[in-house]
C-alpha positions in Angstrom: 0.0 0.0 0.0 1.5 3.3 -1.0 2.4 5.7 1.8 0.6 9.0 1.9 2.5 12.2 2.1 0.5 14.3 4.6 1.0 17.9 5.2 1.9 18.7 8.7 0.4 21.9 9.9 2.2 23.6 12.7 -0.2 25.2 15.1 -0.1 29.0 15.0 1.3 30.9 17.9 -1.7 32.0 20.0 -0.1 35.3 20.7 0.0 36.3 17.0 -3.3 37.4 15.3 -4.6 35.1 12.6 -4.2 36.5 9.2 -7.0 36.3 6.5 -4.8 33.9 4.5 -4.4 31.6 7.5 -8.2 31.7 8.1 -8.8 30.8 4.5 -6.2 28.0 4.7 -7.8 26.6 7.8 -11.2 26.7 6.2 -9.9 24.8 3.1 -8.3 22.2 5.4 -11.7 21.7 7.1 -13.4 21.4 3.7 -10.8 18.8 2.6 -11.4 16.8 5.7 -15.2 16.9 5.2 -14.7 15.8 1.6 -12.5 12.9 2.8 -15.2 11.8 5.3 -17.9 12.0 2.6 -15.8 9.9 0.3 -15.3 7.2 2.9 -19.0 7.2 3.6 -19.7 6.9 -0.1 -17.3 4.0 -0.5 -18.8 2.2 2.5 -22.3 2.5 0.9 -21.3 1.2 -2.5 -21.6 -2.4 -1.4 -25.1 -1.7 0.1 -26.2 -0.1 -3.2 -25.0 -3.1 -5.2 -26.9 -5.4 -2.9 -30.1 -3.4 -3.1 -29.7 -3.2 -6.9 -29.4 -7.0 -7.1 -32.4 -7.5 -4.9 -34.8 -5.0 -6.4 -33.8 -3.7 -9.8 -32.5 -6.9 -11.4 -35.8 -8.8 -11.0 -37.7 -5.7 -12.2 -35.5 -5.5 -15.3 -36.0 -9.2 -16.0 -39.7 -8.8 -15.7 -39.6 -5.8 -18.1 -37.6 -7.9 -20.6 -40.2 -10.6 -20.4 -43.0 -8.1 -21.1 -41.1 -6.6 -24.0 -40.7 -10.1 -25.4 -44.4 -10.8 -25.1 -45.1 -7.4 -26.7 -42.9 -8.2 -29.7 -44.7 -11.5 -30.3 -48.1 -9.8 -29.9 -47.0 -7.2 -32.5 -45.8 -10.0 -34.8 -49.2 -11.8 -34.5 -51.4 -8.7 -34.9 -51.2 -8.3 -38.7 -52.4 -11.9 -39.2 -55.9 -10.9 -38.1 -58.4 -10.2 -40.8 -59.5 -6.7 -41.7 -56.1 -5.1 -41.8 -55.0 -3.2 -45.0 -51.5 -3.6 -46.3 -50.5 -0.2 -44.9 -52.0 -1.0 -41.5 -50.1 -4.3 -41.4 -46.8 -2.5 -42.0 -46.9 -0.5 -38.8 -47.1 -3.4 -36.3 -44.6 -5.4 -38.5 -42.1 -2.5 -38.3 -42.7 -2.2 -34.5 -42.2 -5.9 -34.1 -39.0 -5.9 -36.0 -37.7 -3.0 -33.9 -38.7 -4.6 -30.7 -37.2 -7.9 -31.7 -34.0 -6.2 -32.7 -33.7 -4.4 -29.4 -34.4 -7.7 -27.5 -31.7 -9.5 -29.6 -29.3 -6.7 -28.9 -29.8 -7.0 -25.1 -30.5 -10.8 -24.9 -29.0 -12.3 -28.1 -29.5 -16.0 -27.2 -33.3 -16.1 -27.8 -33.8 -18.5 -30.6 -37.6 -17.8 -31.0 -37.0 -14.2 -31.9 
């Protein structure tokens, strides 16, 4: 693990008045320390976020993918019904092709598509 070169800050002499530059420097040092603490808290929560993502969002995304797959097949079957003109059949066919293309792009191992 690399060593960290830290700046050692010598405490000011209490008898001397604090200059505006020193006040600004002290303020910046406090801000750096707060940012470091925020970064540590952020890094500690990354694992919790990944766990919550796996438990909540992954099943929802899988369900969405299944619904999109059903939608693509429904669009594919729609023009087979009677009463559609040639122009009316082209719209669901084009939508079905687009939906199937997106599904194949995200889940390319679906042989039925």
